[in-house]
N, C-alpha and C positions, 0 to 999 in steps of 0.2 A: 476373441483380443478381445481387450477391453478399450475403453476412449481414454483418453490422456484429462483427464484432470483440467479444467484453467485455471488459466492465476488470476491474482489478482493484488496491486501491493497499493499501500494502507500510510497514508504517509501523514504521522498529526503532532504534533508536538506530545497536547497530553497523551499522556501513556495509560490513564487510563480506557479513553476511549479510543486509540489502535488495540488495547486488551480485549472490550466486548466486541468492537466490530470485528479481530480477527474473531474471538471463538462464534458471533454468531453463520458469519463467513465459512467458516471452516465444518461449523455442522451439518448448512443443509449443501457441502461440499467442493469449495474451493479450496485452493491450494493460496494460502494467503501470507505474504510478507509484508513488514510492516518498518516503517522507518522515522525514525521520531523529529528528524531533519531536513530538508528541502534536498541539501547534496548527499544525498546517505542514501534518500532515492533517489535524485534522480541516477550516480552511479548504478541502482538496483535494476529499472527500468532499461539502464543499456546493456545488462547483467545476463536477466532473465526474462523470454519471451509472457509478458506479461499480456489480458485480451483488456487487462483494466484498468486505468487507475483510481484512487479516492482523495483528493487529497483537501488537509484544511486550508483553508481562503487567509489565513489567519493566524502566521506565524512569524519569530522571532528571524534576524540577517534574511534570510528569503523564505516570501510567503507564494501560498499556491501556485495564482500568477505566473511565478519567475519557473514553475515547474514543468506548466504549457510549453 
């Protein structure tokens, strides 16, 4: 039986950061969810069973501390 892939949520308003971070994490074996705004990240967190959230602290509207 194959072990379930760990899931990570990355939240950052910079698309380049989401893309690069996601590619690196996927390359080393993680399933990655990306969100470009805090509310989208919160919604994804509630919907998916992620093991880790990586969030930018300074974003428009809500920041990374609001996500916590």
